[in-house]
GUGUPA-246266 format. One line per field, with one value per residue (C-alpha): x, y, z. Coordinates in nm, 2 decimals. Each point is the difference from the previous one (the first is absolute). Example, Ala and Ser with C-alpha at 12.3 -4.5 7.8 and 13.67 -1.06 7.14 Angstrom:
<atoms>
u <- 1.23, 0.14 $
v <- -0.45, 0.34 $
w <- 0.78, -0.07 $
</atoms>
This chain:
<atoms>
u <- 10.02, 0.18, 0.38, -0.19, -0.20, 0.28, 0.19, 0.32, 0.06, 0.10, 0.12, -0.39, -0.14, 0.27, -0.08, -0.37, 0.05, 0.27, -0.27, -0.28, -0.21, -0.29, 0.03, -0.12, 0.23, -0.10, 0.26, -0.11, 0.18, 0.20, -0.05, 0.27, -0.17, -0.36, 0.04, -0.31, -0.27, 0.12, 0.10, -0.36, -0.15, 0.18, -0.07, -0.35, 0.05, -0.19, 0.32, -0.08, 0.10, 0.32, 0.23, 0.35, 0.32, 0.16, 0.35, 0.00, 0.24, 0.00, 0.15, 0.31, 0.02, -0.11, -0.20, -0.36, -0.26, -0.33, -0.29, -0.29, -0.31, 0.10, -0.24, 0.12, 0.27, 0.21, -0.06, 0.36, -0.09, -0.29, 0.27, 0.30, -0.24, -0.11, 0.34, 0.15, 0.22, 0.08, -0.06, -0.02, 0.05, 0.05, 0.33, 0.18, -0.05, 0.35, 0.01, -0.34, 0.16, 0.31, -0.22, -0.23, 0.21, -0.26, -0.08, -0.25, -0.33, 0.10, 0.03, -0.15, -0.01, 0.13, 0.36, 0.14, 0.36, 0.00, -0.25, -0.20, -0.31, -0.32, -0.31, -0.32, -0.31, -0.26, -0.28, 0.22, -0.05, -0.35, 0.00, -0.04, 0.30, 0.24, 0.22, 0.37, 0.30, 0.15, 0.41, 0.00, -0.17, -0.30, -0.05, -0.25, -0.13, -0.36, 0.05, -0.19, 0.11, 0.05, 0.31, 0.13, -0.03, 0.11, 0.34, 0.05, -0.12, -0.17, -0.15, -0.32, 0.01, -0.25, 0.13, -0.21, -0.05, -0.27, 0.18 $
v <- 14.56, -0.14, -0.10, -0.38, 0.01, 0.09, -0.27, 0.08, -0.13, -0.34, -0.14, -0.13, 0.34, 0.18, -0.26, 0.09, 0.37, -0.03, -0.15, 0.25, -0.29, 0.14, -0.17, 0.07, -0.09, -0.21, -0.02, -0.24, -0.13, -0.31, -0.34, -0.26, -0.31, 0.20, 0.00, 0.16, -0.12, 0.19, 0.31, -0.03, -0.03, 0.31, 0.23, -0.12, -0.15, -0.34, -0.26, -0.10, 0.32, 0.02, -0.15, -0.16, -0.06, -0.34, -0.06, -0.31, -0.23, -0.30, -0.30, 0.18, 0.25, 0.25, 0.28, 0.12, 0.20, -0.11, 0.28, -0.19, 0.10, 0.04, -0.23, -0.29, -0.21, -0.10, -0.35, -0.03, -0.32, 0.22, 0.25, -0.21, -0.15, 0.32, 0.15, -0.29, -0.09, -0.35, 0.14, 0.31, 0.09, 0.30, 0.20, -0.07, 0.37, 0.13, -0.11, 0.17, 0.31, -0.06, -0.01, 0.24, 0.30, -0.02, -0.14, -0.30, 0.16, 0.34, -0.14, 0.15, -0.10, 0.35, 0.12, -0.31, -0.04, -0.29, -0.03, -0.30, -0.14, 0.13, -0.25, 0.15, -0.25, 0.11, 0.11, 0.29, 0.16, 0.02, 0.20, 0.36, 0.09, -0.21, 0.09, -0.11, 0.00, 0.37, -0.13, 0.00, -0.21, 0.20, 0.17, -0.10, 0.23, -0.01, -0.02, -0.16, -0.37, 0.11, 0.15, -0.33, -0.10, 0.30, 0.07, -0.34, -0.19, -0.22, -0.32, -0.11, -0.36, -0.21, -0.14, 0.11, -0.21, 0.12, -0.02 $
w <- 11.90, 0.30, -0.07, 0.10, -0.35, -0.20, -0.17, -0.16, -0.33, -0.09, -0.32, -0.05, 0.04, -0.25, -0.25, 0.01, -0.02, -0.28, -0.20, 0.13, 0.14, 0.26, 0.34, 0.35, 0.31, 0.29, 0.30, 0.24, 0.30, -0.07, 0.17, -0.03, -0.20, 0.01, -0.40, -0.25, 0.29, 0.26, -0.24, -0.18, 0.37, 0.13, -0.28, -0.05, -0.33, -0.11, -0.04, -0.35, -0.10, 0.18, -0.24, 0.15, -0.23, 0.05, -0.13, -0.13, -0.20, -0.26, 0.01, -0.14, 0.27, -0.25, 0.23, -0.08, 0.13, 0.11, 0.05, 0.22, 0.16, 0.42, 0.07, -0.24, -0.03, -0.32, -0.14, -0.07, -0.23, -0.23, 0.00, -0.12, -0.29, -0.12, -0.03, -0.17, 0.32, 0.17, 0.35, 0.19, 0.34, 0.22, 0.06, 0.33, 0.14, 0.00, -0.40, -0.03, 0.12, -0.25, -0.28, 0.08, 0.23, 0.24, 0.33, 0.02, 0.11, -0.20, -0.35, -0.27, -0.37, -0.12, 0.02, 0.07, 0.02, -0.27, -0.30, 0.04, -0.20, 0.19, 0.04, 0.10, 0.13, -0.29, 0.24, 0.13, -0.34, 0.07, 0.26, -0.01, 0.23, 0.20, 0.28, -0.03, 0.18, -0.07, 0.10, 0.33, 0.32, 0.16, -0.35, -0.30, -0.30, -0.16, -0.39, -0.29, -0.06, -0.35, 0.10, 0.04, -0.35, -0.14, 0.20, 0.12, -0.31, 0.24, -0.16, 0.14, 0.17, 0.19, 0.29, 0.33, 0.30, 0.22, 0.35 $
</atoms>
């Protein structure tokens, strides 16, 4: 394995290893504002199976995480209704970084600085395997989506919009 293929540990991979979760590592060339579509393209994955981690907040500025397909947007109206909030909006990047402990573009739902409620698009749970950020830009981990429920207590929601 060349040095480029080896990825040093992140809080996310430490958490996964501590819970004995089987995962595969997928480093790629990070592109600013490339998003899940870019990583899927570079790695040859279906963007529907690449899951993005979005840091959002409710009307009281309480942070929450939303796990969404790489080729879908979040309907914040539908999400707010389902979680009993008046409104939900994405956090500003600096606020998201502070809540998660990760840089935007490298946010993993695992090993976040702050414990936050996690909501996962229901159809993600039907996939046999997903690729999700491993805690740094240009680094995805492949794992069973049920891990998000068992490890993060993720609640399923239906708030996807086709991009």
